[in-house]
C-alpha positions in Angstrom: -71.4 186.9 120.3 -68.7 184.5 119.1 -69.7 182.8 115.9 -66.7 180.5 115.3 -63.1 179.7 116.2 -60.2 178.0 114.5 -57.5 176.4 116.6 -54.0 175.6 115.2 -51.4 173.8 117.4 -53.3 174.8 120.5 -53.0 172.3 123.4 -54.5 169.1 122.1 -55.8 170.6 118.8 -53.7 170.4 115.6 -56.0 172.1 113.1 -59.7 172.2 113.9 -62.6 174.7 113.5 -65.9 175.0 115.5 -69.1 177.0 115.0 -71.2 178.2 117.9 -74.8 179.2 118.6 -75.9 182.4 120.2 -77.3 180.7 123.3 -75.9 177.8 125.2 -73.1 175.7 123.6 -72.7 172.3 125.2 -69.3 170.9 124.6 -69.5 167.2 125.4 -66.9 164.5 125.4 -65.0 162.0 127.5 -62.1 163.0 129.7 -59.0 164.2 127.8 -61.0 165.0 124.7 -60.1 168.7 124.8 -63.2 170.3 126.4 -61.3 172.5 128.9 -58.7 173.3 126.2 -61.6 174.7 124.1 -62.6 177.1 126.9 -59.0 178.1 127.4 -58.7 179.0 123.7 -61.8 181.1 124.0 -60.4 182.8 127.1 -57.1 183.6 125.3 -58.9 185.0 122.2 -61.3 187.1 124.2 -59.3 188.4 127.1 -55.7 187.9 126.0 -54.8 185.3 128.6 -55.5 181.8 129.8 -57.4 181.3 133.0 -55.2 178.3 134.1 -51.9 178.1 132.4 -48.6 179.7 131.4 -48.3 180.8 127.8 -45.7 178.1 127.0 -48.2 175.4 128.1 -50.7 176.6 125.5 -48.6 175.3 122.5 -49.3 171.8 121.3 -46.5 169.5 122.3 -43.6 169.8 119.9 -44.9 172.9 118.3 -43.2 176.3 118.3 -46.3 178.3 117.6 -50.0 178.4 118.2 -52.7 180.3 116.3 -56.3 181.1 117.3 -58.7 182.8 114.9 -62.1 184.0 116.1 -65.1 185.8 114.5 -68.0 187.6 116.2 -71.5 188.6 114.9 -70.3 192.2 115.0 -67.7 191.6 112.3 -64.9 191.4 114.9 -62.1 189.3 113.4 -59.4 188.5 115.9 -56.2 186.4 115.7 -54.0 185.4 118.6 -50.4 184.2 118.0 -48.4 182.4 120.6 -44.8 181.7 119.7 -41.9 180.1 121.5 -38.2 180.7 120.7 -35.5 179.2 122.9 -37.9 178.9 125.9 -39.0 182.5 125.5 -42.8 182.7 124.8 -44.6 185.7 123.4 -48.1 186.6 122.3 -49.4 188.9 119.6 -53.0 189.8 118.8 -54.5 191.2 115.6 -58.1 192.6 115.7 -59.3 193.5 112.2 -56.4 195.7 111.1 -54.9 196.6 114.5 -52.0 194.7 116.2 -51.3 194.5 119.9 -48.7 192.9 122.1 -51.2 193.0 125.0 -54.9 193.5 124.7 -56.1 196.7 126.4 -59.4 196.5 128.3 -61.3 198.2 125.5 -60.2 195.5 123.0 -61.2 192.5 125.2 -64.5 190.7 125.1 -65.9 190.5 128.6 -65.7 186.9 129.7 -66.6 185.2 133.0 -65.1 181.8 133.8 -66.8 179.3 136.2 -64.7 176.2 137.1 -64.6 173.7 139.9 -61.5 175.3 141.4 -63.7 178.4 142.1 -65.0 176.6 145.2 -61.6 177.5 146.7 -62.7 181.2 146.5 -64.6 180.4 149.7 -62.7 177.5 151.3 -59.2 178.0 150.0 -56.3 180.3 150.9 -56.6 184.1 150.6 -54.9 184.1 147.2 -58.1 182.7 145.6 -60.3 185.5 147.1 -57.8 188.2 146.1 -57.7 186.9 142.6 -61.5 186.8 142.4 -61.7 190.4 143.3 -58.7 191.5 141.2 -59.9 189.7 138.1 -63.2 191.5 138.3 -61.3 194.8 138.6 -59.2 194.0 135.6 -62.3 193.6 133.5 -64.1 196.7 134.8 -61.4 199.4 135.7 -59.2 200.8 132.9 -55.5 200.6 134.0 -56.1 198.2 136.9 -54.3 195.3 135.1 -51.3 197.6 134.6 -51.3 198.7 138.3 -51.5 195.0 139.3 -48.7 194.0 137.0 -46.4 196.9 138.2 -47.1 196.0 141.8 -46.1 192.3 141.2 -42.9 193.5 139.5 -42.0 195.8 142.4 -42.7 193.1 144.9 -40.5 190.7 143.0 -37.7 193.2 143.0 -38.0 193.8 146.7 -38.1 190.1 147.5 -35.1 189.5 145.4 -33.1 192.1 147.4 -34.4 190.6 150.6 -33.2 187.1 149.6 -29.7 188.6 148.8 -29.7 190.2 152.3 -29.4 193.7 150.8 -29.8 196.1 153.7 -29.1 199.4 151.8 -31.8 201.8 152.8 -31.7 203.6 149.5 -32.1 200.4 147.4 -35.0 199.1 149.4 -36.7 202.5 149.9 -37.3 202.9 146.1 -39.3 199.6 146.1 -41.0 200.4 149.4 -42.4 203.6 148.0 -43.6 201.9 144.8 -45.3 199.1 146.7 -47.0 201.6 149.0 -48.3 203.8 146.2 -49.4 201.0 143.9 -50.7 199.0 146.9 -52.9 201.9 148.0 -54.5 202.1 144.5 -55.2 198.3 144.6 -56.7 198.4 148.0 -58.8 201.5 147.2 -60.3 199.7 144.2 -60.8 196.5 146.2 -62.7 198.3 148.9 -65.0 200.0 146.3 -65.7 196.6 144.7 -66.5 194.9 148.0 -69.0 197.7 148.8 -70.7 197.1 145.4 -70.8 193.3 146.0 -72.4 193.9 149.4 -75.3 195.8 147.9 -76.7 192.8 146.1 -75.1 189.7 147.8 -77.9 189.1 150.2 -80.6 189.5 147.6 -79.0 186.9 145.3 -78.4 184.5 148.1 -82.0 184.5 149.3 -83.3 184.2 145.7 -81.4 180.9 145.4 -82.0 179.6 148.9 -85.6 180.8 149.3 -84.6 181.9 152.8 -84.0 185.0 154.8 -80.2 185.3 155.3 -77.5 188.0 155.4 -74.4 187.9 153.3 -71.5 190.3 153.6 -67.8 190.7 152.7 -65.2 192.5 154.7 -61.7 193.5 153.7 -59.1 191.9 156.1 -55.7 193.6 156.3 -53.0 194.1 158.9 -52.6 197.6 157.5 -55.2 200.2 158.3 -56.9 201.0 155.0 -57.2 204.7 155.8 -54.1 206.4 154.4 -53.0 202.9 153.3 -49.9 204.1 151.4 -48.5 205.9 154.4 -49.3 203.1 156.8 -47.8 200.4 154.5 -44.6 202.4 154.0 -44.2 202.6 157.8 -44.8 198.9 158.2 -42.3 198.0 155.5 -39.6 200.1 157.2 -40.4 198.9 160.7 -40.5 195.2 159.8 -37.4 195.2 157.6 -35.5 192.8 159.8 -38.4 190.4 159.9 -38.7 190.5 156.1 -34.9 189.9 155.8 -35.1 186.9 158.0 -38.0 185.5 156.0 -36.7 186.5 152.6 -40.0 187.9 151.5 -42.3 190.9 152.0 -44.8 190.2 154.7 -47.1 193.2 154.4 -49.1 194.6 151.5 -52.2 193.9 149.4 -50.6 190.6 148.3 -51.0 189.4 151.9 -54.5 190.8 152.5 -57.7 188.7 152.6 -61.5 189.1 152.1 -63.7 187.6 154.8 -67.1 186.2 153.8 -69.9 186.2 156.4 -73.3 184.4 156.4 -75.7 185.5 159.1 -72.8 187.1 161.0 -70.6 184.0 161.0 -67.4 183.6 159.1 -68.1 181.1 156.3 -64.6 179.7 156.2 -64.7 176.4 158.1 -68.4 176.8 159.1 -70.5 176.9 155.9 -72.1 173.7 154.7 -71.5 172.2 151.3 -74.8 173.6 150.1 -74.2 177.0 151.6 -70.7 177.1 150.0 -72.1 176.4 146.5 -74.9 178.9 146.9 -72.4 181.5 147.9 -70.2 180.6 144.9 -73.2 181.1 142.6 -73.8 184.5 144.3 -70.2 185.5 143.6 -70.5 184.6 139.9 -73.9 186.2 139.5 -72.5 189.5 140.9 -69.4 189.2 138.8 -71.6 188.9 135.7 -73.7 191.9 136.7 -70.7 194.1 137.6 -68.9 193.4 134.3 -72.1 193.9 132.3 -72.8 197.2 133.9 -69.2 198.4 133.5 -68.8 197.3 129.9 -72.3 197.9 128.6 -72.6 194.4 127.1 -73.4 190.8 128.2 -70.3 188.8 129.1 -69.6 185.5 127.5 -69.8 182.7 130.1 -67.4 179.7 130.2 -68.5 176.9 132.5 -66.0 174.1 132.9 -67.8 170.9 134.2 -69.7 173.0 136.8 -73.2 171.4 136.5 -71.9 168.2 138.1 -71.0 170.2 141.2 -74.6 171.5 141.7 -77.9 170.0 142.8 -81.2 170.5 141.0 -82.2 173.8 142.8 -78.8 175.4 142.1 -78.7 174.2 138.6 -82.1 175.8 138.0 -80.9 179.1 139.5 -77.8 179.1 137.3 -79.9 178.2 134.2 -82.3 181.1 134.9 -79.5 183.6 135.3 -77.7 182.5 132.1 -80.6 182.8 129.7 -79.4 186.1 128.2 -75.8 185.1 127.9 -73.8 183.3 125.2 -72.6 180.3 127.3 -70.2 177.5 126.8 -70.6 174.4 129.1 -68.3 171.4 129.2 -69.6 168.1 130.4 -68.9 164.4 130.0 -72.7 163.7 130.1 -74.8 166.0 127.9 -78.1 164.8 129.6 -77.0 166.5 132.8 -77.1 169.8 131.0 -79.3 169.4 128.0 -82.8 169.4 129.5 -82.1 172.7 131.2 -81.5 174.5 127.9 -83.5 172.4 125.4 -85.0 175.5 123.8 -81.8 177.2 122.8 -78.6 175.1 122.7 -76.0 173.9 120.3 -74.3 170.5 121.1 -70.6 170.3 120.1 -69.4 166.6 120.4 -65.7 166.0 120.9 -63.9 162.6 120.5 -61.1 161.4 122.7 -57.7 162.8 121.8 
């Protein structure tokens, strides 16, 4: 549980401190008052990265450094430094007496973010669904973030060669092999996670909707998932001319998708507004459960102006599910949120910046 945070030169904050309650913290203020910036600071301090921005954008305008200092009820004292030197941005972390350039999974505080853009998980392009799955894996599987980072680096190298019209088989083969091996690991973990999601998705959906429905996710790839590494390597070699013409790599886990079905129908383009929001709640409830089970502790929950997107029934479902979590909710109207958590909440008012 986070007890307090100090923000120095972070986004809209120059030098401010805040104390938090162990239940629901309602961060209320007008637009441009720094509500989302507060959640972003919590995300950087707990997970080591922002959920919406590049590192350079985290610094207050005109500043060359930013500093976050956070305490927990378990005597965890962590400091995050963000510095910028000639357009090069770097981060450093200090947890008690240990220093890190990048937070390993064991040194992060499990955190789940729920923001309006999450609606695009269901209705937006495949990138949103891939990121949803991969972000859960980063918080539950040791080493997955490294695999994901190495894959992106290898993909960037191969795409760079394609844009330069490099046709040397030996130069491309090195990256083809790396993409195939790393991609196979990514897809294997994605498939396991989708299987875990499918075991409880229907139950959660019907709890919220009070109905009798079926929810399922399926992995969608142009590459057969059995022997994925071998199949991807063959596709990369076979489609080299196509990739050269396009200037980018057209096959791999970065091009795959996750299909969501409700009662046997693909939800993309067919789900109603209410069904979409119920499915999104299901996704977030399962994310919380999976991270809690993998990490052995309740995740902290960051809700960025989400209550305004939900009706009464879905607000109640969300409220009930969050009762055991330390939660941070931003809103321009505290009354929308307050009566749902009247027994255990801390109100943090922010003025306009």
